[in-house]
DSSP file (Angstrom, degrees, kcal/mol; ACC not computed):
  #  RESIDUE AA STRUCTURE BP1 BP2  ACC     N-H-->O    O-->H-N    N-H-->O    O-->H-N    TCO  KAPPA ALPHA  PHI   PSI    X-CA   Y-CA   Z-CA
    1    1 A M              0   0    0      0, 0.0     3,-0.0     0, 0.0     0, 0.0   0.000 360.0 360.0 360.0 134.3  173.3  141.9   89.2
    2    2 A N        +     0   0    0     23,-0.1    15,-3.1     1,-0.1     2,-0.3   0.563 360.0  42.3 -87.6  -9.9  174.0  141.9   92.9
    3    3 A F  E     -A   16   0A   0     13,-0.2     2,-0.5    14,-0.2    13,-0.2  -0.980  64.9-145.6-141.1 148.0  171.6  144.7   93.7
    4    4 A E  E     -A   15   0A   0     11,-2.4    11,-2.7    -2,-0.3     2,-0.5  -0.969  22.3-166.2-115.4 120.1  168.1  145.8   92.8
    5    5 A T  E     -A   14   0A   0     -2,-0.5     2,-0.5     9,-0.2     9,-0.2  -0.914  11.2-173.1-114.3 129.8  167.6  149.5   92.6
    6    6 A T  E     -A   13   0A   0      7,-2.5     7,-2.8    -2,-0.5     2,-0.4  -0.986  13.7-169.0-117.5 123.5  164.3  151.4   92.4
    7    7 A Q  E     +A   12   0A   0     -2,-0.5     2,-0.4     5,-0.2     5,-0.2  -0.928  17.1 177.2-119.7 138.1  164.5  155.1   91.9
    8    8 A N  E >   -A   11   0A   0      3,-3.0     3,-1.6    -2,-0.4     2,-0.3  -0.876  66.0 -62.5-137.7 102.8  161.8  157.8   92.2
    9    9 A R  T 3  S-     0   0    0     -2,-0.4    -1,-0.0     1,-0.3     0, 0.0  -0.414 122.9  -6.9  56.0-114.1  163.2  161.3   91.6
   10   10 A N  T 3  S+     0   0    0     -2,-0.3    32,-2.1    31,-0.1    33,-1.9   0.209 122.9  82.6 -97.1  17.0  165.7  162.0   94.4
   11   11 A T  E <   -Ab   8  43A   0     -3,-1.6    -3,-3.0    30,-0.2     2,-0.4  -0.953  53.1-177.1-123.8 139.4  165.0  158.8   96.3
   12   12 A A  E     -Ab   7  44A   0     31,-2.5    33,-2.4    -2,-0.4     2,-0.5  -0.995  15.3-156.4-136.2 143.5  166.3  155.3   95.8
   13   13 A I  E     -Ab   6  45A   0     -7,-2.8    -7,-2.5    -2,-0.4     2,-0.5  -0.984  14.5-167.5-115.4 123.3  165.7  151.9   97.4
   14   14 A I  E     -Ab   5  46A   0     31,-3.3    33,-3.3    -2,-0.5     2,-0.6  -0.953   1.9-165.9-114.5 122.1  168.5  149.4   97.0
   15   15 A K  E     -Ab   4  47A   0    -11,-2.7   -11,-2.4    -2,-0.5     2,-0.3  -0.931  19.2-132.8-107.3 124.1  167.9  145.8   97.9
   16   16 A T  E     -A    3   0A   0     31,-2.4    34,-0.4    -2,-0.6   -13,-0.2  -0.559  16.4-170.0 -73.6 137.4  170.9  143.6   98.2
   17   17 A L        +     0   0    0    -15,-3.1     2,-0.4    -2,-0.3   -14,-0.2   0.014  56.6  94.0-115.2  24.8  170.6  140.3   96.4
   18   18 A V        -     0   0    0    -16,-0.2     3,-0.1     1,-0.1    34,-0.1  -0.902  65.5-146.2-119.8 147.0  173.7  138.7   97.8
   19   19 A E  S    S+     0   0    0     -2,-0.4    33,-2.5     1,-0.2    34,-1.8   0.838  94.1  37.9 -76.1 -33.5  174.0  136.5  100.8
   20   20 A K  E     -e   53   0B   0     32,-0.2     2,-0.8    31,-0.2    -1,-0.2  -0.976  65.9-161.6-122.5 124.0  177.5  137.9  101.6
   21   21 A L  E     +e   54   0B   0     32,-2.8    34,-2.0    -2,-0.5    37,-0.5  -0.891  45.4 127.5-101.3 104.8  178.3  141.6  101.2
   22   22 A D  S >> S-     0   0    0     -2,-0.8     4,-3.1    32,-0.2     3,-1.5  -0.645  75.1 -58.3-142.9-165.3  182.1  141.5  101.1
   23   23 A A  T 34 S+     0   0    0      1,-0.3    -2,-0.0    -2,-0.2     0, 0.0   0.701 123.9  62.6 -61.0 -20.4  185.2  142.6   99.1
   24   24 A S  T 34 S+     0   0    0      1,-0.1    -1,-0.3     2,-0.1     4,-0.1   0.772 124.4  10.3 -78.2 -24.4  184.0  140.7   96.1
   25   25 A N  T X> S+     0   0    0     -3,-1.5     4,-1.3     2,-0.1     3,-0.6   0.548 102.8  86.9-131.3 -12.0  180.8  142.8   95.6
   26   26 A A  H 3X S+     0   0    0     -4,-3.1     4,-2.5     1,-0.2     5,-0.2   0.866  85.9  60.8 -60.7 -37.0  180.9  145.8   97.9
   27   27 A P  H 3> S+     0   0    0      0, 0.0     4,-2.2     0, 0.0    -1,-0.2   0.872 102.7  51.4 -60.0 -34.1  182.8  147.9   95.3
   28   28 A S  H <> S+     0   0    0     -3,-0.6     4,-2.1     2,-0.2    -2,-0.2   0.855 109.0  51.0 -71.2 -32.1  179.9  147.5   92.9
   29   29 A L  H  X S+     0   0    0     -4,-1.3     4,-2.4     2,-0.2    -1,-0.2   0.926 109.8  49.9 -66.0 -44.1  177.5  148.7   95.6
   30   30 A K  H  X S+     0   0    0     -4,-2.5     4,-2.4     1,-0.2    -2,-0.2   0.916 109.9  51.1 -59.0 -43.0  179.7  151.7   96.2
   31   31 A S  H  X S+     0   0    0     -4,-2.2     4,-2.4     1,-0.2    -1,-0.2   0.915 109.2  50.5 -60.1 -44.1  179.8  152.5   92.5
   32   32 A E  H  X S+     0   0    0     -4,-2.1     4,-2.4     1,-0.2    -1,-0.2   0.901 110.3  50.4 -60.7 -42.0  176.0  152.3   92.3
   33   33 A L  H  X S+     0   0    0     -4,-2.4     4,-2.4     2,-0.2    -2,-0.2   0.906 110.5  48.4 -63.8 -42.8  175.7  154.7   95.3
   34   34 A V  H  X S+     0   0    0     -4,-2.4     4,-2.5     2,-0.2    -2,-0.2   0.911 111.6  49.7 -65.8 -42.3  178.1  157.2   93.7
   35   35 A V  H  X S+     0   0    0     -4,-2.4     4,-1.4     2,-0.2    -2,-0.2   0.931 111.4  49.0 -62.8 -45.2  176.2  157.1   90.3
   36   36 A L  H  <>S+     0   0    0     -4,-2.4     5,-2.4     1,-0.2     3,-0.4   0.928 111.5  49.7 -58.6 -45.4  172.9  157.6   92.1
   37   37 A N  H ><5S+     0   0    0     -4,-2.4     3,-1.7     1,-0.2    -1,-0.2   0.909 109.0  51.0 -60.7 -43.8  174.3  160.5   94.0
   38   38 A K  H 3<5S+     0   0    0     -4,-2.5    -1,-0.2     1,-0.3    -2,-0.2   0.754 105.9  57.8 -66.2 -23.6  175.7  162.1   90.9
   39   39 A N  T 3<5S-     0   0    0     -4,-1.4    -1,-0.3    -3,-0.4    -2,-0.2   0.244 129.2 -94.1 -91.4  12.6  172.2  161.7   89.3
   40   40 A G  T < 5S+     0   0    0     -3,-1.7     2,-0.5     1,-0.3    -3,-0.2   0.499  75.8 144.7  94.1   4.9  170.6  163.8   92.1
   41   41 A V      < +     0   0    0     -5,-2.4    -1,-0.3    -6,-0.2   -30,-0.2  -0.658  10.1 161.5 -78.0 124.8  169.5  161.1   94.5
   42   42 A N        +     0   0    0    -32,-2.1    33,-0.9    -2,-0.5     2,-0.5   0.428  58.2  63.6-121.9  -2.9  169.9  162.3   98.1
   43   43 A T  E     +bc  11  75A   0    -33,-1.9   -31,-2.5    31,-0.3     2,-0.4  -0.985  62.6 175.6-126.3 122.5  167.7  159.8  100.0
   44   44 A I  E     -bc  12  76A   0     31,-2.3    33,-2.5    -2,-0.5     2,-0.5  -0.986  19.3-163.1-131.9 133.5  168.6  156.1  100.0
   45   45 A V  E     -bc  13  77A   0    -33,-2.4   -31,-3.3    -2,-0.4     2,-0.6  -0.974  11.9-160.2-108.9 126.7  167.2  153.1  101.7
   46   46 A L  E     -bc  14  78A   0     31,-2.9    33,-2.6    -2,-0.5     2,-0.7  -0.933   5.3-157.9-110.5 112.3  169.5  150.1  101.8
   47   47 A D  E     +bc  15  79A   0    -33,-3.3   -31,-2.4    -2,-0.6     3,-0.3  -0.814  16.2 176.2 -96.9 112.8  167.6  146.8  102.4
   48   48 A F    >   +     0   0    0     31,-3.2     3,-1.9    -2,-0.7    34,-0.2   0.168  42.6 118.5 -97.3  14.7  169.8  144.1  103.8
   49   49 A S  T 3  S+     0   0    0      1,-0.3    -1,-0.2    30,-0.1    31,-0.1   0.752  79.4  44.6 -61.2 -23.8  167.0  141.5  104.2
   50   50 A A  T 3  S+     0   0    0    -34,-0.4     2,-0.5    -3,-0.3    -1,-0.3   0.526  97.3  91.0 -93.0  -6.0  168.6  139.1  101.8
   51   51 A T    <   +     0   0    0     -3,-1.9    31,-0.4    29,-0.2   -32,-0.2  -0.782  42.7 173.8 -99.1 129.5  172.1  139.5  103.2
   52   52 A K        +     0   0    0    -33,-2.5     2,-0.3    -2,-0.5   -32,-0.2   0.603  68.0  35.6-105.2 -17.3  173.3  137.2  106.0
   53   53 A Y  E     +e   20   0B   0    -34,-1.8   -32,-2.8    31,-0.1     2,-0.3  -0.996  56.4 179.9-143.0 143.0  177.0  138.3  106.2
   54   54 A C  E     -e   21   0B   0     -2,-0.3   -32,-0.2   -34,-0.2     2,-0.1  -0.987   6.9-167.8-144.2 131.6  178.8  141.6  105.9
   55   55 A D     >  -     0   0    0    -34,-2.0     4,-2.2    -2,-0.3     3,-0.3  -0.375  49.2 -77.8-105.9-169.3  182.5  142.3  106.3
   56   56 A S  H  > S+     0   0    0      1,-0.2     4,-2.1     2,-0.2     5,-0.1   0.804 129.6  57.3 -62.9 -30.0  184.4  145.6  106.6
   57   57 A S  H  > S+     0   0    0      2,-0.2     4,-1.6     1,-0.2    -1,-0.2   0.902 107.9  47.7 -66.1 -40.2  184.1  146.2  102.8
   58   58 A G  H  > S+     0   0    0    -37,-0.5     4,-2.0    -3,-0.3    -2,-0.2   0.909 110.6  50.8 -65.6 -42.8  180.3  146.0  103.2
   59   59 A L  H  X S+     0   0    0     -4,-2.2     4,-2.5     1,-0.2    -2,-0.2   0.873 106.5  55.9 -62.6 -36.0  180.4  148.4  106.1
   60   60 A S  H  X S+     0   0    0     -4,-2.1     4,-2.1     1,-0.2    -1,-0.2   0.894 106.1  50.4 -62.3 -39.9  182.5  150.8  104.1
   61   61 A A  H  X S+     0   0    0     -4,-1.6     4,-2.2     2,-0.2    -1,-0.2   0.898 109.8  50.9 -64.5 -40.3  179.8  150.8  101.4
   62   62 A V  H  X S+     0   0    0     -4,-2.0     4,-2.2     1,-0.2    -2,-0.2   0.924 111.0  47.8 -61.7 -45.0  177.1  151.5  104.1
   63   63 A L  H  X S+     0   0    0     -4,-2.5     4,-2.5     1,-0.2    -1,-0.2   0.844 108.2  55.5 -66.6 -33.1  179.2  154.4  105.4
   64   64 A T  H  X S+     0   0    0     -4,-2.1     4,-2.8     2,-0.2     5,-0.2   0.937 108.2  48.4 -62.4 -46.2  179.7  155.7  101.9
   65   65 A A  H  X S+     0   0    0     -4,-2.2     4,-2.2     1,-0.2     5,-0.2   0.923 111.6  49.6 -59.6 -44.8  175.9  155.8  101.4
   66   66 A N  H  X S+     0   0    0     -4,-2.2     4,-2.2     1,-0.2    -1,-0.2   0.923 113.2  46.3 -60.8 -45.1  175.4  157.6  104.7
   67   67 A R  H  X S+     0   0    0     -4,-2.5     4,-2.8     2,-0.2     5,-0.2   0.924 111.4  50.6 -64.8 -45.7  178.1  160.2  103.8
   68   68 A L  H  X S+     0   0    0     -4,-2.8     4,-1.2     1,-0.2    -1,-0.2   0.902 112.3  47.2 -60.7 -41.8  176.8  160.8  100.3
   69   69 A C  H  <>S+     0   0    0     -4,-2.2     5,-3.4    -5,-0.2    -1,-0.2   0.915 112.8  48.5 -66.7 -42.8  173.2  161.3  101.6
   70   70 A K  H ><5S+     0   0    0     -4,-2.2     3,-1.8     1,-0.2    -2,-0.2   0.930 110.2  51.1 -62.5 -44.9  174.3  163.7  104.4
   71   71 A E  H 3<5S+     0   0    0     -4,-2.8    -1,-0.2     1,-0.3    -2,-0.2   0.770 111.0  49.4 -64.0 -24.9  176.5  165.7  102.0
   72   72 A A  T 3<5S-     0   0    0     -4,-1.2    -1,-0.3    -5,-0.2    -2,-0.2   0.211 118.3-112.1 -97.6  13.9  173.5  166.1   99.7
   73   73 A S  T < 5S+     0   0    0     -3,-1.8    -3,-0.2     1,-0.1    -2,-0.1   0.858  81.8 113.9  57.6  38.9  171.2  167.1  102.6
   74   74 A G      < -     0   0    0     -5,-3.4     2,-0.3    -6,-0.1   -31,-0.3  -0.197  64.2 -98.3-116.4-151.1  169.2  163.9  102.3
   75   75 A R  E     -c   43   0A   0    -33,-0.9   -31,-2.3    -2,-0.1     2,-0.4  -0.994  17.0-158.0-142.1 143.4  168.6  160.8  104.4
   76   76 A F  E     -c   44   0A   0     -2,-0.3    23,-0.6   -33,-0.2     2,-0.4  -0.989  11.9-175.9-123.1 131.8  170.1  157.3  104.6
   77   77 A V  E     -cd  45  99A   0    -33,-2.5   -31,-2.9    -2,-0.4     2,-0.4  -0.994   9.8-159.3-129.5 132.1  168.2  154.4  106.1
   78   78 A L  E     +cd  46 100A   0     21,-2.8    23,-2.3    -2,-0.4     2,-0.3  -0.919  23.7 167.8-107.1 132.4  169.5  150.9  106.6
   79   79 A C  E     +cd  47 101A   0    -33,-2.6   -31,-3.2    -2,-0.4    23,-0.2  -0.913  40.9  44.2-141.5 168.1  166.9  148.1  107.1
   80   80 A G        +     0   0    0     21,-0.8     2,-0.2    22,-0.5   -29,-0.2   0.776  64.2 169.2  73.6  29.3  166.4  144.4  107.2
   81   81 A L        -     0   0    0     20,-0.5    -1,-0.2    -3,-0.1     2,-0.1  -0.533  25.9-141.1 -76.8 136.3  169.4  143.5  109.3
   82   82 A N     >  -     0   0    0    -31,-0.4     4,-2.6    -2,-0.2     5,-0.2  -0.369  35.4 -95.7 -82.2 175.9  169.7  140.0  110.6
   83   83 A S  H  > S+     0   0    0      1,-0.2     4,-2.2     2,-0.2     5,-0.2   0.859 122.3  53.5 -64.9 -35.5  171.1  139.5  114.1
   84   84 A T  H  > S+     0   0    0      2,-0.2     4,-1.9     1,-0.2    -1,-0.2   0.945 114.3  39.5 -65.6 -48.1  174.7  138.8  113.0
   85   85 A I  H  > S+     0   0    0      1,-0.2     4,-2.5     2,-0.2    -2,-0.2   0.881 113.4  56.7 -69.8 -37.0  174.9  142.0  110.9
   86   86 A G  H  X S+     0   0    0     -4,-2.6     4,-2.2     1,-0.2    -1,-0.2   0.894 107.6  48.1 -58.9 -40.7  173.0  143.9  113.6
   87   87 A K  H  X S+     0   0    0     -4,-2.2     4,-3.1     2,-0.2     5,-0.2   0.896 110.0  52.1 -66.5 -40.6  175.7  142.8  116.2
   88   88 A L  H  X S+     0   0    0     -4,-1.9     4,-2.0     2,-0.2     6,-0.2   0.915 110.6  48.0 -60.8 -43.8  178.5  143.9  113.8
   89   89 A I  H  <>S+     0   0    0     -4,-2.5     5,-2.3     2,-0.2     6,-0.9   0.908 114.2  47.0 -62.8 -42.9  176.9  147.3  113.4
   90   90 A A  H ><5S+     0   0    0     -4,-2.2     3,-1.4     3,-0.2    -2,-0.2   0.922 110.9  50.2 -67.2 -44.7  176.5  147.6  117.2
   91   91 A I  H 3<5S+     0   0    0     -4,-3.1    -1,-0.2     1,-0.3    -2,-0.2   0.869 111.3  49.6 -61.0 -36.4  180.0  146.5  118.0
   92   92 A S  T 3<5S-     0   0    0     -4,-2.0    -1,-0.3    -5,-0.2    -2,-0.2   0.493 111.4-127.4 -78.6  -3.2  181.3  149.0  115.5
   93   93 A Q  T X 5S+     0   0    0     -3,-1.4     3,-0.8    -4,-0.2     4,-0.2   0.704  72.4 129.6  60.2  23.9  179.1  151.6  117.2
   94   94 A L  G >>< +     0   0    0     -5,-2.3     4,-3.0     1,-0.2     3,-1.0   0.645  54.3  76.8 -78.7 -14.7  177.5  152.5  113.9
   95   95 A D  G 34 S+     0   0    0     -6,-0.9    -1,-0.2     1,-0.2     5,-0.2   0.710  92.8  54.1 -66.4 -17.7  174.1  152.1  115.4
   96   96 A K  G <4 S+     0   0    0     -3,-0.8    -1,-0.2    -6,-0.1    -2,-0.2   0.652 116.6  36.6 -85.2 -17.2  174.7  155.5  117.0
   97   97 A V  T <4 S+     0   0    0     -3,-1.0     2,-0.2    -4,-0.2    -2,-0.2   0.767 109.0  65.8-103.2 -36.2  175.5  157.0  113.6
   98   98 A L  S  < S-     0   0    0     -4,-3.0     2,-0.6   -21,-0.0   -21,-0.1  -0.569  75.7-125.3 -95.3 152.3  173.1  155.3  111.2
   99   99 A T  E     -d   77   0A   0    -23,-0.6   -21,-2.8    -2,-0.2     2,-0.4  -0.878  38.4-176.2 -90.9 120.7  169.3  155.3  111.0
  100  100 A I  E     -d   78   0A   0     -2,-0.6     2,-0.3   -23,-0.2   -21,-0.2  -0.970   9.8-177.4-126.4 132.9  168.2  151.7  111.1
  101  101 A T  E     -d   79   0A   0    -23,-2.3   -21,-0.8    -2,-0.4   -20,-0.5  -0.842  34.8-119.2-122.9 164.3  164.7  150.2  110.8
  102  102 A E  S    S-     0   0    0     -2,-0.3   -22,-0.5   -23,-0.2     2,-0.3   0.888  88.7  -2.6 -67.5 -40.8  163.4  146.7  111.1
  103  103 A N  S  > S-     0   0    0    -24,-0.2     4,-1.9   -23,-0.1     5,-0.1  -0.872  76.9 -92.3-148.9 175.6  162.0  146.5  107.6
  104  104 A I  H  > S+     0   0    0     -2,-0.3     4,-2.5     1,-0.2     5,-0.2   0.824 117.9  59.0 -65.1 -33.8  161.5  148.4  104.3
  105  105 A E  H  > S+     0   0    0      2,-0.2     4,-1.3     1,-0.2    -1,-0.2   0.926 108.0  45.3 -63.4 -44.3  158.0  149.6  105.3
  106  106 A E  H  > S+     0   0    0      1,-0.2     4,-0.7     2,-0.2    -1,-0.2   0.893 112.2  52.7 -63.7 -40.0  159.3  151.4  108.4
  107  107 A A  H >X S+     0   0    0     -4,-1.9     3,-1.1     1,-0.2     4,-0.5   0.906 105.2  54.1 -63.5 -41.6  162.2  152.8  106.3
  108  108 A K  H >< S+     0   0    0     -4,-2.5     3,-1.0     1,-0.3    -1,-0.2   0.834 101.1  60.4 -63.2 -31.9  159.7  154.2  103.7
  109  109 A Q  H 3< S+     0   0    0     -4,-1.3    -1,-0.3     1,-0.2    -2,-0.2   0.750 102.3  53.2 -66.8 -22.8  157.8  156.0  106.5
  110  110 A L  H <<        0   0    0     -3,-1.1    -1,-0.2    -4,-0.7    -2,-0.2   0.574 360.0 360.0 -86.6 -10.5  161.0  158.0  107.3
  111  111 A M    <<        0   0    0     -3,-1.0    -1,-0.2    -4,-0.5    -2,-0.1   0.467 360.0 360.0 -82.3 360.0  161.5  159.2  103.8
């Protein structure tokens, strides 16, 4: 499994367990997000602390999570970004759209 999901009612924490989030594994993350959403989850924390690289497929999965949570009147928080992924998010100007925290503890405080 590429992801570890902990769910509590309408809230889920997903920790990536891959070094690279790319076209080979991003579709399974998207699938997990859609299933959670269909099961009533509207608040998701996505923890990238184990991930060192992310391509456009990975960013697409992040944006899917953000959209699903917004449409369900919930909240999406991205945390644990390394400097490389943080720069990618900033260059893409997604830091203006996404809620981003340093770590999982900060993200939990926003839930």
